[in-house]
N, C-alpha and C positions, 0 to 999 in steps of 0.2 A: 681905760678900758681898750684891750687889744683887741685888735681883729678878729681872730679867734673866737674870743669871750663875745664881742659884739653878734658875730654869724651865729653863735652858739643859743645866745639870748632870744635872735630873731626867730631860729626854728623852732623854740622853745614856746616862747609866744603864737607863731602864726598854729602851734598846735592846738594849744589850749582854747586859742579863738576856733577854730575849728572846730572841737569840742563843742563849744560853750554854743556856738550858731545853729550844730545840729541838735542840740535840745530845745532851742528855742522854734527850730522849725519843725519840729516834732510836736511841739506844744508843749511841751515840758517848761514848767515855770523857773527861771533860773533861779539860783541862791540871790544872787544879788546882780538886778539887771544893767547897771551901772557898769558893770564888770568888763561886759561886752565892748562899749565905748571908751572904758580905760585900755585896754588893750589894744583896739583900733590903733588909739593914738601912740602907742608904748611904741607900737612895731614902725608906726612913722616917724617917732622919732630917730627908733634906732636907726633905721633908711637915711635919715636925712645925715648924721653922724660918719653912717657909711659913704656916703656919696660925696661930702666933703673933706672924709681924708681920704679918698680915690682923687679928688679935683687939687689938692692941696701935694701930691706926688707926681 
């Protein structure tokens, strides 16, 4: 994936994560409670790939 695609996916994941956390903080039971953890890990993976590409340049 290109850097632009990774940045786009990163912003999408962060937005969705914020929405899910907001629901959780308001006391609404999320559809899939494990989804928040999965999204956090996805964000970390994308950041890892971006940092490794940055270092290789």
